C-alpha positions in Angstrom: -12.8 -18.8 -33.1 -16.0 -17.0 -32.1 -14.9 -17.1 -28.4 -11.7 -15.3 -29.2 -13.7 -12.6 -31.1 -16.0 -12.2 -28.1 -13.1 -11.9 -25.7 -11.4 -9.4 -27.9 -14.6 -7.4 -28.3 -15.1 -7.4 -24.5 -11.5 -6.2 -23.9 -12.0 -3.4 -26.4 -15.2 -2.4 -24.7 -13.5 -2.4 -21.3 -10.6 -0.3 -22.5 -12.9 2.1 -24.2 -14.9 2.5 -21.0 -11.7 3.0 -19.0 -10.5 5.8 -21.4 -14.0 7.4 -21.2 -13.9 7.5 -17.4 -10.3 8.9 -17.4 -11.4 11.7 -19.8 -14.4 12.5 -17.6 -12.2 12.7 -14.5 -9.6 14.8 -16.3 -12.4 17.1 -17.5 -13.9 17.5 -14.0 -10.5 18.4 -12.7 -9.9 21.0 -15.4 -13.3 22.5 -14.7 -12.4 22.9 -11.0 -9.1 24.6 -11.8 -10.8 26.9 -14.3 -13.4 27.9 -11.8 -10.7 28.9 -9.3 -8.9 30.9 -11.9 -12.0 32.7 -13.2 -11.7 36.4 -13.4 -8.0 36.4 -13.0 -7.1 36.5 -16.7 -5.2 33.2 -16.4 -4.0 30.8 -18.9 -3.6 27.1 -18.2 -0.8 25.3 -20.0 -0.8 21.5 -19.9 2.5 20.2 -21.1 3.4 16.6 -21.5 6.4 14.7 -22.9 6.4 11.0 -23.4 3.0 10.7 -21.8 2.0 7.1 -22.0 -1.6 6.1 -21.9 -2.0 2.4 -21.4 -5.3 0.7 -21.2 -5.3 -3.1 -21.6 -3.7 -4.0 -24.9 -3.8 -0.4 -26.2 -0.8 1.8 -25.6 -0.1 5.3 -26.9 2.7 7.9 -26.3 1.9 11.5 -26.6 4.0 14.7 -26.7 2.7 18.2 -26.8 0.9 21.0 -24.9 -2.6 22.3 -24.5 -3.2 26.0 -23.6 -6.5 27.0 -22.2 -7.5 30.7 -22.0 -9.8 31.1 -19.0 -12.4 33.7 -19.9 -15.6 34.2 -18.0 -18.2 36.8 -18.7 -21.1 38.0 -16.5 -24.6 37.0 -17.3 -26.7 39.6 -19.1 -30.4 39.7 -18.7 -32.2 39.2 -22.0 -34.9 41.6 -23.1 -38.5 40.3 -23.1 
């Protein structure tokens, strides 16, 4: 019985690590896109329908949209 728990725990950790890496990669991609759109008063709309995220035994379907307003400001020197 303990062996099954250990295997399940290891699978959960593996899935969790995979999802974490996917989120980091997605974040890096979004940062690159936002940098290219900086100063152009752009919005980024990420739409998805029946997006299936599957990692090992865990599966989720998502529907929706995320809108990012890209706003950059210039650096201002602070007074001493």
